[in-house]
N, C-alpha and C positions, 0 to 999 in steps of 0.2 A: 679656731679651736673645733676639732671634730670629736664628738663623743660617741662611743658605741656602748649601748645598754645591754645588759644581759638578757632583757626581756623586751620584747616589742609587741604592742597590740596586734593581734593577728588580723584585725579588720582595717588597719591602716596599711596601705601598700604603696609602693613607690616612693619617690623623693618629695619631701615637703618642707615648708617653713614651720618650724616647731618653736613652741613656748613651753617651758618646764616650770613646774611649780616645786619650790625648794623651801625646807625649813633651813633658815640661815641663822646662826647663832650670832650674838652681838660681836662685832669685829671680825667675823668670819668672811673670807673672800668668796665671790661667786664661784671660783674655780674649785675651791675646797668644798663648798656646798654641792656642786655638780659631782664631785668625787664621792661624797657621802651618799648621793642619790644613786650612783652606780653600785656602791657597796650594798644598799638597800635592794637593788635590782637582783643581786645574787642570792638574796634570801629566799625563804619559802613563800609561796603564792598566798596572798590574802584573799580569802573568799567572802569576807563579810562586807555587808553594804557600806559604802565609803561614807564618813561623816559629812554631812552637809549635801549629800546627793540630791535630795528633793529640792532644797533651796537653789542649786545649781541648775537643775532641770527647769524649774519655774522661771528663773532669771534668763536662761538662754531663749526659752520660749517666748518670754516678753520681748527680748531684743530681736530675735531672728524670725519668729512666727513659727510656721510648721516645721517641726523637726522629728526625726526618728529617734527612738530611745531603745537601746540595747542594754539589758540587764542579764548578763550571762557570766556569773563569777568565774574567774577573777576579772572579767572585762566588763566594764560600766562605760557606755559610750553614747553621746549625743551627736547626731550628724544632720547637716543642713545640705540638702541636695543642690540647691541652686548655687551656693558658693563653694561647696565641697568642704567647708569647715568641719572638723571632728574635734570634739572635746572628749577626753577619755580619762578614765581612772582605771589603769591596769594594775591590779594587785597592790592597790594603795598609791600608785604613782600617777599624779595628775599631769596632763598635757593638752595642748592645743595644736593641732596640725592643719595647715593650709596647703592644698596641692599647688604645685608650680604649673597651673594650666592657664593662668590669666596674666594679662600685662596691660600697661596703660591705665586708663580709668577704671576698668574692672578691677585690677589688682589693687588700686588705691581704695576703692570702695570696700573690698573685702578685708584688706589689712586695716581699714578704718574701724572694723568691729573689734579688733583684737584687744585694745585697751579695756573696752567695756566688758568684754568676755573675761579677761583676765581679772577684772575687779570683782566680777561675780564669784569666781573660784576663790580668790583671796579672801572675800568677806565671809564665805561659807566654811573655808578650811583653816584660815590663819597662815597659809603658805604664801610665799612670795613668788610672783610671776617673773621669770628671767628669759631673756631672748638672747641665746648664745650666738646668733648671727651678728648682732650689734654690740653684744656684751654689756647690755644694761637692764635694769628692772623696767618691766612694760608699764607700770603705773606711775613711773616718774616723768618729770618734764624733759629728761634727757632723751626718752624714747619717743619716736614719732612714727605715725602710720607711713609717712613718706619714705622712712629708712627702710621699713619692712617691705614696702611696694617696690622699692629699687632692686631688692634681692629677689622677689618674685618675678619681677620683669625680666631680669637677667637670666634667671633659670628658665623662664618660659621661652625667651628668645633662643637660648642655647638648645633647648629641646626642639624648637621649631626648625632650627638650622640643621639639627641631626636627623629630624624625622623624614 
């Protein structure tokens, strides 16, 4: 499933492995929750500080160490230079993006952080972390860093072959 959102953070560029945070009602499918997020993206920009922002920044710093923080409404973003991981809240829409520039052990190490990062955002916002690449919730036992790493590996190898 490939989704195109009405708004994309202007600081995230290129192709990446993405995790989205959704408000999912009881019994609502992930696909319907993603459609609701797309509808939200068509709405007006949200310029207010995201709920839980400070908690997310603190948690990410604790997990990853030195990170950059951008607070430029409607963009609120946390970046980790070494891994390329970007956590953002763009106009109220939370996401995590991992660039397709790593493979092998490096990809596994980077994707290994995703469950913990997703948990930080979930705890701070009450939203659920969803991985559309493997079509499961990130903080469940069904999701593994190895699944995510295999997608990152394939994309990195494909980029290397085109490069």
